[in-house]
Backbone as CSV, one residue per row, in Angstrom:
resi,resn,N_x,N_y,N_z,CA_x,CA_y,CA_z,C_x,C_y,C_z
1,UNK,0.850,-1.173,0.034,-0.016,-0.051,0.016,0.905,1.266,-0.002
2,UNK,0.827,2.012,-1.162,1.658,3.157,-1.148,1.169,4.142,-2.241
3,UNK,1.765,5.458,-2.111,1.619,6.429,-3.084,3.032,6.563,-3.716
4,UNK,3.243,6.291,-4.993,4.562,6.455,-5.525,4.675,7.771,-6.269
5,UNK,5.432,8.748,-5.778,5.524,10.024,-6.200,6.865,10.272,-7.075
6,UNK,6.839,11.138,-8.040,7.991,11.693,-8.667,7.684,13.171,-8.806
7,UNK,8.625,13.971,-8.422,8.438,15.526,-8.335,9.626,16.157,-8.924
8,UNK,9.342,17.278,-9.704,10.442,17.985,-10.305,10.088,19.458,-10.119
9,UNK,11.102,20.275,-10.054,10.944,21.748,-10.172,10.646,22.152,-11.568
10,UNK,10.065,23.396,-11.741,9.742,23.864,-13.076,10.558,25.011,-13.379
11,UNK,10.908,25.203,-14.689,11.559,26.458,-15.021,10.681,27.624,-15.316
12,UNK,9.311,27.279,-15.180,8.339,28.436,-15.368,8.213,29.229,-14.045
13,UNK,8.299,30.581,-14.139,8.045,31.366,-12.911,6.687,31.314,-12.385
14,UNK,5.740,30.710,-13.063,4.360,30.550,-12.603,4.160,29.205,-11.908
15,UNK,5.070,28.272,-11.988,4.970,26.967,-11.438,6.005,26.691,-10.413
16,UNK,5.648,26.150,-9.280,6.650,25.697,-8.181,7.147,24.263,-8.524
17,UNK,6.224,23.327,-8.855,6.648,21.930,-8.982,5.637,21.259,-9.807
18,UNK,6.092,20.157,-10.439,5.226,19.245,-11.251,5.413,17.874,-10.637
19,UNK,4.284,17.209,-10.357,4.400,15.833,-9.748,3.590,14.884,-10.484
20,UNK,3.949,13.598,-10.337,3.098,12.517,-10.809,3.022,11.490,-9.636
21,UNK,1.915,10.720,-9.574,1.757,9.839,-8.553,0.930,8.665,-9.075
22,UNK,1.166,7.454,-8.472,0.341,6.221,-8.754,0.006,5.764,-7.419
23,UNK,-1.366,5.435,-7.241,-1.844,4.889,-6.029,-1.997,3.392,-6.141
24,UNK,-1.330,2.691,-5.293,-1.353,1.249,-5.273,-1.935,0.700,-4.113
25,UNK,-3.180,0.154,-4.125,-3.889,-0.463,-2.964,-4.024,0.564,-1.832
26,UNK,-4.289,1.816,-2.184,-4.498,2.894,-1.221,-5.812,3.496,-1.461
27,UNK,-6.543,3.651,-0.335,-7.845,4.311,-0.514,-8.013,5.497,0.446
28,UNK,-6.896,5.807,1.202,-6.904,6.975,2.104,-5.457,7.455,2.423
29,UNK,-5.228,8.656,2.661,-3.935,9.123,2.907,-3.909,10.218,3.960
30,UNK,-2.762,10.527,4.525,-2.654,11.719,5.289,-2.406,12.878,4.458
31,UNK,-3.261,13.843,4.364,-3.103,14.999,3.505,-2.288,16.046,4.331
32,UNK,-1.295,16.619,3.731,-0.366,17.562,4.378,-0.726,18.992,4.085
33,UNK,-0.642,19.862,5.079,-0.846,21.317,4.786,0.040,21.783,3.756
34,UNK,-0.484,22.803,2.893,0.293,23.260,1.823,-0.125,24.666,1.503
35,UNK,0.699,25.472,0.876,0.521,26.925,0.722,0.050,27.237,-0.743
36,UNK,0.100,26.225,-1.629,-0.095,26.456,-2.982,-1.498,25.924,-3.508
37,UNK,-1.985,26.604,-4.510,-3.162,26.060,-5.236,-2.638,25.174,-6.435
38,UNK,-3.419,24.328,-6.944,-2.936,23.502,-8.106,-4.017,23.030,-8.969
39,UNK,-3.571,22.365,-9.934,-4.374,21.626,-10.940,-3.969,20.142,-10.828
40,UNK,-4.930,19.225,-10.675,-4.718,17.789,-10.586,-5.490,17.101,-11.674
41,UNK,-4.849,16.246,-12.337,-5.499,15.432,-13.453,-5.225,13.945,-13.035
42,UNK,-6.288,13.129,-13.169,-5.954,11.708,-12.953,-6.933,10.808,-13.644
43,UNK,-6.526,9.531,-13.855,-7.337,8.563,-14.548,-7.428,7.346,-13.680
44,UNK,-8.656,6.794,-13.670,-8.912,5.625,-12.911,-9.943,4.784,-13.616
45,UNK,-9.595,3.544,-13.901,-10.444,2.588,-14.576,-11.044,3.201,-15.920
46,UNK,-10.177,3.881,-16.678,-10.493,4.400,-17.955,-11.241,5.688,-17.930
47,UNK,-11.532,6.265,-16.805,-12.232,7.508,-16.647,-11.259,8.645,-16.230
48,UNK,-11.420,9.806,-16.790,-10.544,10.926,-16.520,-11.269,11.908,-15.614
49,UNK,-10.390,12.566,-14.777,-10.954,13.568,-13.843,-9.990,14.727,-13.732
50,UNK,-10.418,15.918,-13.411,-9.534,17.078,-13.149,-10.183,17.915,-12.160
51,UNK,-9.287,18.626,-11.385,-9.779,19.437,-10.275,-8.777,20.526,-9.984
52,UNK,-9.378,21.588,-9.413,-8.560,22.762,-8.858,-8.405,22.413,-7.335
53,UNK,-7.221,22.409,-6.838,-6.945,22.222,-5.438,-6.583,23.458,-4.764
54,UNK,-6.895,23.679,-3.567,-6.545,24.914,-2.852,-5.506,24.680,-1.778
55,UNK,-5.001,25.856,-1.220,-4.075,25.675,-0.040,-4.745,25.039,1.115
56,UNK,-3.933,24.247,1.897,-4.527,23.503,3.022,-3.848,24.027,4.247
57,UNK,-4.604,24.276,5.323,-4.064,24.935,6.604,-3.792,23.938,7.623
58,UNK,-4.173,22.671,7.385,-3.950,21.635,8.409,-3.866,20.208,7.797
59,UNK,-3.462,19.331,8.538,-3.369,17.961,8.104,-4.748,17.315,8.329
60,UNK,-5.033,16.300,7.555,-6.358,15.561,7.574,-6.200,14.182,6.921
61,UNK,-7.208,13.381,7.066,-7.230,12.205,6.320,-8.028,12.414,5.083
62,UNK,-7.611,12.062,3.950,-8.319,12.380,2.635,-8.418,11.047,1.869
63,UNK,-9.543,10.860,1.207,-9.697,9.683,0.351,-8.795,9.647,-0.914
64,UNK,-8.410,8.544,-1.332,-7.587,8.368,-2.587,-8.177,7.452,-3.467
65,UNK,-8.369,7.797,-4.761,-8.879,6.891,-5.801,-7.854,5.748,-5.950
66,UNK,-8.310,4.535,-5.733,-7.348,3.351,-5.747,-7.024,3.015,-7.188
67,UNK,-5.766,2.797,-7.452,-5.344,2.370,-8.808,-5.426,3.468,-9.781
68,UNK,-5.175,4.678,-9.352,-5.295,5.908,-10.193,-3.877,6.425,-10.549
69,UNK,-3.732,7.147,-11.688,-2.502,7.698,-12.102,-2.688,9.215,-12.125
70,UNK,-1.866,9.979,-11.474,-2.071,11.431,-11.348,-0.933,12.258,-12.014
71,UNK,-1.259,13.405,-12.435,-0.330,14.440,-12.771,-0.783,15.781,-12.129
72,UNK,0.067,16.426,-11.388,-0.313,17.505,-10.666,0.593,18.707,-10.932
73,UNK,0.051,19.926,-10.834,0.830,21.131,-11.043,0.601,22.006,-9.714
74,UNK,1.695,22.308,-9.045,1.669,23.208,-7.839,2.124,24.598,-8.339
75,UNK,1.172,25.571,-8.399,1.487,26.825,-8.914,2.213,27.631,-7.849
76,UNK,3.013,28.635,-8.360,3.795,29.448,-7.520,2.944,30.375,-6.530
77,UNK,3.407,30.539,-5.336,2.700,31.328,-4.345,2.544,32.800,-4.971
78,UNK,1.289,33.284,-4.993,0.997,34.606,-5.504,0.309,34.606,-6.785
79,UNK,0.327,33.328,-7.417,-0.507,33.239,-8.639,-1.923,32.872,-8.235
80,UNK,-2.880,32.953,-9.154,-4.200,32.734,-8.850,-5.034,32.522,-10.186
81,UNK,-6.222,31.995,-10.019,-7.135,31.901,-11.147,-7.960,33.161,-11.287
82,UNK,-8.225,33.663,-12.476,-8.932,34.912,-12.678,-10.344,34.786,-12.190
83,UNK,-10.974,33.621,-12.300,-12.348,33.493,-12.068,-12.639,32.829,-10.733
84,UNK,-11.615,32.496,-9.905,-11.906,31.962,-8.587,-10.831,32.597,-7.582
85,UNK,-11.328,33.204,-6.583,-10.389,33.704,-5.564,-9.737,32.569,-4.821
86,UNK,-8.441,32.772,-4.533,-7.763,31.744,-3.838,-8.228,31.578,-2.421
87,UNK,-8.600,32.638,-1.695,-9.187,32.300,-0.347,-10.409,31.383,-0.452
88,UNK,-11.181,31.480,-1.515,-12.319,30.526,-1.662,-11.956,29.108,-1.816
89,UNK,-10.659,28.934,-2.126,-10.158,27.441,-2.346,-9.569,26.879,-1.168
90,UNK,-9.222,27.674,-0.020,-8.535,27.199,1.090,-9.288,26.082,1.670
91,UNK,-8.559,25.020,1.984,-9.091,23.811,2.594,-10.310,23.185,1.774
92,UNK,-10.131,23.338,0.515,-11.201,22.789,-0.436,-10.711,22.798,-1.873
93,UNK,-11.604,22.774,-2.750,-11.195,22.694,-4.199,-12.465,22.626,-5.075
94,UNK,-12.269,22.526,-6.343,-13.261,22.444,-7.290,-13.069,21.271,-8.277
95,UNK,-14.068,20.396,-8.428,-13.957,19.369,-9.506,-14.416,20.059,-10.758
96,UNK,-13.518,19.816,-11.848,-13.846,20.507,-13.122,-14.789,19.626,-13.912
97,UNK,-15.791,20.180,-14.648,-16.773,19.368,-15.398,-16.240,18.993,-16.745
98,UNK,-16.922,18.053,-17.328,-16.725,17.730,-18.783,-15.243,17.374,-19.081
99,UNK,-14.674,16.663,-18.096,-13.304,16.182,-18.320,-13.250,14.859,-19.121
100,UNK,-12.407,14.805,-20.029,-12.176,13.563,-20.873,-10.753,13.138,-20.797
101,UNK,-10.366,12.067,-21.442,-8.993,11.581,-21.380,-8.027,12.546,-22.114
102,UNK,-8.686,13.512,-22.939,-7.779,14.321,-23.691,-7.912,15.898,-23.401
103,UNK,-9.048,16.294,-22.844,-9.334,17.628,-22.630,-10.071,17.904,-21.220
104,UNK,-10.027,19.111,-20.696,-10.718,19.530,-19.540,-11.196,20.931,-19.784
105,UNK,-12.246,21.339,-19.093,-12.788,22.697,-19.188,-12.401,23.581,-17.891
106,UNK,-11.876,24.750,-18.198,-11.524,25.645,-17.197,-11.690,27.099,-17.670
107,UNK,-12.411,27.899,-16.791,-12.740,29.275,-17.123,-13.456,29.381,-18.540
108,UNK,-14.397,28.486,-18.746,-15.226,28.460,-19.956,-14.500,28.109,-21.161
109,UNK,-13.358,27.601,-21.079,-12.531,27.191,-22.281,-12.085,25.711,-22.092
110,UNK,-12.094,25.006,-23.248,-11.600,23.625,-23.223,-10.087,23.549,-23.495
111,UNK,-9.325,22.906,-22.643,-7.898,22.841,-22.807,-7.463,21.386,-22.963
112,UNK,-6.331,21.202,-23.534,-5.747,19.836,-23.630,-5.121,19.453,-22.354
113,UNK,-5.531,18.192,-21.938,-5.032,17.732,-20.682,-3.531,17.401,-20.854
114,UNK,-2.699,17.943,-19.949,-1.191,17.743,-20.107,-0.718,16.464,-19.488
115,UNK,0.365,15.992,-20.110,1.150,14.925,-19.496,2.248,15.625,-18.630
116,UNK,3.032,14.934,-17.878,4.054,15.555,-17.028,5.047,16.504,-17.845
117,UNK,5.335,16.188,-19.072,6.232,17.023,-19.815,5.569,18.118,-20.616
118,UNK,4.217,18.234,-20.561,3.455,19.259,-21.180,2.950,20.280,-20.356
119,UNK,3.270,20.294,-19.075,2.697,21.245,-18.082,3.042,22.734,-18.364
120,UNK,4.368,22.973,-18.708,4.713,24.391,-18.920,4.029,24.926,-20.145
121,UNK,3.783,24.143,-21.173,3.090,24.617,-22.323,1.643,24.965,-22.023
122,UNK,0.952,24.165,-21.204,-0.372,24.481,-20.754,-0.301,25.745,-19.908
123,UNK,0.525,25.829,-18.979,0.602,27.072,-18.167,0.794,28.274,-18.916
124,UNK,1.764,28.195,-19.908,1.864,29.356,-20.743,0.641,29.811,-21.482
125,UNK,-0.114,28.842,-21.943,-1.356,29.152,-22.645,-2.368,29.726,-21.698
126,UNK,-2.450,29.209,-20.398,-3.373,29.785,-19.449,-2.970,31.224,-19.073
127,UNK,-1.698,31.476,-19.038,-1.222,32.822,-18.717,-1.586,33.857,-19.839
128,UNK,-1.313,33.404,-21.080,-1.562,34.197,-22.208,-3.068,34.542,-22.303
129,UNK,-3.961,33.565,-21.959,-5.380,33.790,-21.975,-5.850,34.626,-20.866
130,UNK,-5.056,34.890,-19.874,-5.392,35.599,-18.649,-6.198,34.776,-17.704
131,UNK,-6.165,33.416,-17.845,-6.933,32.594,-16.857,-6.084,32.434,-15.621
132,UNK,-4.763,32.432,-15.650,-3.925,32.425,-14.552,-3.213,33.799,-14.440
133,UNK,-3.352,34.421,-13.260,-2.757,35.727,-13.079,-1.962,35.816,-11.767
134,UNK,-1.255,36.911,-11.497,-0.576,36.959,-10.240,-0.398,38.349,-9.747
135,UNK,-0.157,38.535,-8.510,0.044,39.829,-7.906,1.557,39.932,-7.722
136,UNK,2.190,40.841,-8.416,3.676,41.063,-8.291,4.164,41.338,-6.878
137,UNK,3.318,42.037,-6.155,3.671,42.402,-4.748,4.012,41.242,-3.950
138,UNK,3.406,40.144,-4.129,3.544,38.906,-3.328,4.967,38.365,-3.588
139,UNK,5.312,38.430,-4.955,6.680,37.925,-5.304,7.751,38.820,-4.613
140,UNK,7.520,40.110,-4.589,8.526,41.032,-3.935,8.593,40.607,-2.536
141,UNK,7.490,40.518,-1.845,7.532,40.070,-0.390,8.256,38.808,-0.128
142,UNK,8.004,37.827,-1.041,8.655,36.539,-0.871,10.217,36.620,-1.056
143,UNK,10.524,37.536,-1.982,12.061,37.726,-2.224,12.746,38.452,-1.090
144,UNK,11.838,39.060,-0.139,12.436,39.772,0.951,12.603,41.265,0.634
145,UNK,12.052,41.774,-0.532,12.058,43.151,-0.802,11.076,43.917,0.084
146,UNK,11.406,45.181,0.202,10.469,46.062,1.012,9.546,46.859,0.072
147,UNK,8.287,46.520,-0.004,7.362,47.242,-0.903,7.175,48.699,-0.404
148,UNK,6.673,49.564,-1.265,6.475,50.996,-1.038,5.136,51.205,-0.379
149,UNK,4.308,50.215,-0.338,2.961,50.411,0.195,3.009,50.060,1.783
150,UNK,1.946,50.306,2.488,1.869,50.150,3.923,1.906,48.637,4.150
151,UNK,2.194,48.279,5.495,2.176,46.921,5.839,0.739,46.289,5.826
152,UNK,-0.211,47.102,6.138,-1.661,46.601,6.042,-2.044,46.329,4.678
153,UNK,-1.530,47.134,3.693,-1.790,46.783,2.267,-1.122,45.594,1.817
154,UNK,0.025,45.450,2.273,0.872,44.214,1.943,0.052,43.005,2.454
155,UNK,-0.297,43.007,3.672,-0.983,41.816,4.270,-2.335,41.553,3.615
156,UNK,-3.052,42.594,3.181,-4.350,42.408,2.533,-4.186,41.799,1.220
157,UNK,-3.220,42.334,0.467,-3.033,41.792,-0.917,-2.343,40.425,-0.813
158,UNK,-1.502,40.134,0.094,-0.966,38.850,0.197,-2.070,37.779,0.503
159,UNK,-2.911,38.169,1.501,-3.975,37.196,1.833,-4.926,37.042,0.651
160,UNK,-5.232,38.114,-0.154,-6.154,38.011,-1.305,-5.503,37.120,-2.377
161,UNK,-4.206,37.142,-2.520,-3.591,36.390,-3.602,-3.381,34.950,-3.120
162,UNK,-3.142,34.707,-1.862,-2.676,33.365,-1.446,-3.807,32.642,-0.581
163,UNK,-4.641,33.384,-0.085,-5.540,32.795,0.907,-5.096,32.634,2.301
164,UNK,-3.850,33.016,2.546,-3.152,32.783,3.866,-2.454,34.061,4.212
165,UNK,-2.099,34.132,5.520,-1.282,35.220,6.018,0.214,34.871,5.762
166,UNK,1.089,35.806,5.821,2.508,35.534,5.629,3.004,34.630,6.770
167,UNK,2.406,34.802,7.915,2.860,33.924,9.018,2.522,32.481,8.813
168,UNK,1.274,32.293,8.324,0.839,30.898,8.054,1.718,30.276,6.905
169,UNK,1.985,30.999,5.955,2.903,30.481,4.859,4.231,30.014,5.407
170,UNK,4.837,30.812,6.208,6.098,30.505,6.841,5.998,29.230,7.628
171,UNK,4.972,29.184,8.516,4.870,28.042,9.347,4.669,26.682,8.618
172,UNK,3.758,26.796,7.624,3.462,25.555,6.796,4.755,25.140,6.037
173,UNK,5.325,26.029,5.392,6.525,25.742,4.599,7.688,25.140,5.484
174,UNK,7.827,25.712,6.662,8.841,25.242,7.550,8.525,23.755,8.004
175,UNK,7.307,23.513,8.335,7.000,22.171,8.811,7.166,21.183,7.621
176,UNK,6.838,21.511,6.391,7.016,20.622,5.290,8.474,20.312,4.988
177,UNK,9.294,21.416,5.135,10.720,21.239,4.970,11.342,20.303,6.095
178,UNK,10.791,20.529,7.304,11.192,19.681,8.422,10.866,18.205,8.179
179,UNK,9.756,17.925,7.606,9.327,16.610,7.304,10.182,15.962,6.215
180,UNK,10.532,16.750,5.205,11.471,16.281,4.234,12.835,15.952,4.709
181,UNK,13.326,16.789,5.619,14.650,16.590,6.214,14.715,15.368,7.092
182,UNK,13.657,15.214,7.874,13.625,14.019,8.764,13.450,12.707,7.988
183,UNK,12.717,12.801,6.824,12.475,11.577,6.032,13.738,11.099,5.384
184,UNK,14.713,11.985,5.112,15.935,11.584,4.503,17.027,11.376,5.476
185,UNK,16.672,11.347,6.818,17.584,10.897,7.827,18.288,11.965,8.705
186,UNK,17.814,13.252,8.571,18.471,14.272,9.514,18.024,14.020,10.880
187,UNK,18.857,14.304,11.829,18.538,14.115,13.230,17.528,15.266,13.683
188,UNK,16.758,14.918,14.614,15.706,15.890,15.081,16.397,17.210,15.613
189,UNK,17.495,17.084,16.392,18.155,18.219,16.901,18.692,19.071,15.755
190,UNK,19.222,18.456,14.694,19.714,19.285,13.578,18.639,20.031,12.852
191,UNK,17.450,19.340,12.690,16.300,20.077,12.058,15.903,21.217,12.902
192,UNK,15.801,21.057,14.234,15.358,22.105,15.098,16.306,23.372,14.854
193,UNK,17.630,23.049,14.804,18.610,24.064,14.730,18.590,24.689,13.338
194,UNK,18.498,23.856,12.314,18.566,24.348,10.942,17.326,25.231,10.588
195,UNK,16.242,24.911,11.031,15.013,25.633,10.699,14.594,26.560,11.886
196,UNK,15.352,26.682,12.818,15.111,27.745,13.891,13.862,27.542,14.691
197,UNK,13.477,26.218,14.981,12.478,25.990,16.007,12.936,26.277,17.311
198,UNK,12.136,26.702,18.273,12.499,27.098,19.590,13.119,25.775,20.257
199,UNK,12.450,24.660,20.139,12.983,23.432,20.749,12.162,22.246,20.058
200,UNK,12.500,21.042,20.511,11.967,19.841,19.932,10.448,19.820,20.137
201,UNK,9.856,20.193,21.246,8.344,20.105,21.297,7.670,21.057,20.479
202,UNK,8.283,22.184,20.076,7.678,23.182,19.170,7.658,22.476,17.761
203,UNK,8.728,21.789,17.368,8.798,21.068,16.112,7.805,19.887,16.088
204,UNK,7.627,19.191,17.238,6.680,18.154,17.266,5.192,18.713,17.106
205,UNK,4.990,19.840,17.693,3.553,20.349,17.457,3.347,20.753,15.995
206,UNK,4.375,21.373,15.430,4.179,21.820,14.067,4.010,20.554,13.190
207,UNK,4.678,19.476,13.370,4.551,18.304,12.514,3.211,17.683,12.783
208,UNK,2.697,17.695,14.016,1.364,17.086,14.388,0.276,17.998,13.646
209,UNK,0.400,19.311,13.641,-0.621,20.143,13.104,-0.589,20.172,11.585
210,UNK,0.565,20.163,10.959,0.696,20.360,9.502,0.994,19.141,8.671
211,UNK,1.671,18.197,9.237,2.056,17.049,8.541,1.299,15.729,8.927
212,UNK,0.885,15.679,10.203,0.170,14.471,10.698,1.105,13.315,10.939
213,UNK,2.393,13.567,11.247,3.372,12.500,11.514,4.225,13.038,12.691
214,UNK,4.783,12.077,13.381,5.858,12.371,14.436,7.235,12.362,13.735
215,UNK,8.148,12.896,14.391,9.473,12.926,13.800,9.985,11.398,13.724
216,UNK,9.662,10.572,14.713,10.017,9.163,14.649,9.392,8.510,13.409
217,UNK,8.183,8.782,13.145,7.431,8.119,12.004,8.106,8.626,10.669
218,UNK,8.482,9.888,10.603,9.026,10.375,9.436,10.473,9.716,9.145
219,UNK,11.207,9.605,10.225,12.475,8.979,10.026,12.420,7.510,9.731
220,UNK,11.480,6.824,10.235,11.227,5.408,9.984,10.472,5.065,8.781
221,UNK,9.716,6.120,8.166,8.921,5.864,6.988,7.630,5.151,7.304
222,UNK,7.110,5.242,8.499,5.938,4.640,8.901,4.707,5.584,9.052
223,UNK,3.581,5.050,9.214,2.368,5.876,9.379,1.410,5.826,8.205
224,UNK,1.790,5.004,7.186,0.802,4.848,6.077,1.089,5.873,4.999
225,UNK,0.131,5.865,4.022,0.206,6.718,2.802,0.126,8.177,3.220
226,UNK,0.954,9.038,2.546,1.001,10.483,2.886,1.117,11.250,1.608
227,UNK,0.392,12.396,1.534,0.355,13.152,0.328,1.577,14.096,0.190
228,UNK,2.713,13.587,0.351,3.940,14.483,0.321,5.143,13.535,-0.223
229,UNK,5.832,13.918,-1.198,6.968,13.223,-1.751,8.043,13.259,-0.809
230,UNK,8.330,12.191,0.044,9.335,12.193,0.984,10.532,11.199,0.594
231,UNK,10.359,10.706,-0.592,11.376,9.739,-1.045,12.560,10.381,-1.613
232,UNK,12.600,11.712,-1.939,13.664,12.236,-2.640,13.586,13.756,-2.564
233,UNK,14.856,14.344,-2.824,14.794,15.805,-2.988,14.197,16.165,-4.285
234,UNK,13.660,17.387,-4.335,13.079,17.798,-5.590,14.233,18.011,-6.675
235,UNK,13.930,17.550,-7.877,14.864,17.666,-8.978,14.491,18.784,-9.915
236,UNK,15.360,19.295,-10.687,15.059,20.328,-11.612,15.021,19.764,-13.011
């Protein structure tokens, strides 16, 4: 019983990562908190499905279509869909209608369903059509630049674009990084120091809230199926 992931970075500034997954004898998984919205395409028993996924603020148990093959796009923080506000997607998502093995419908237009190597071409087309947009202020903030607008304006626009506060983004991203480090064998004390957690109990609480695993489970690879690629570092 497992979820077999392959994940790669994207050279598109609109995309954070592209992933594929195969579910083998899995009907449920631990869903991990995440700060990005995405598009997910999967096939099961000859039927095709597509959905928009939103940021998730907590871990939970989620159903998994058994024997399905997935391709997913994690969009860069600060991007969004023109016709759906990202805050409306938080801890939820939208199943897209009229999906076939070759096409899906989004923003009133039918698009060709991408394979793992076709994602950037699809995203470029979505951007040209104005279906996917972004707030450049969010990219500035994430780079550490100091915007010329007030802090209140920054927070309002950041939340409008991402559905989350800047603090929530930092906490979730740090917990996910901690999980990845622990899964490849880093010692708990080293992770605490590397990611600037106050102490091991603070790390444990973050893992429980956002990842749904203990440090021991992550290091041992136990706990069942999890919606996070813990088997490898991201490749480019």
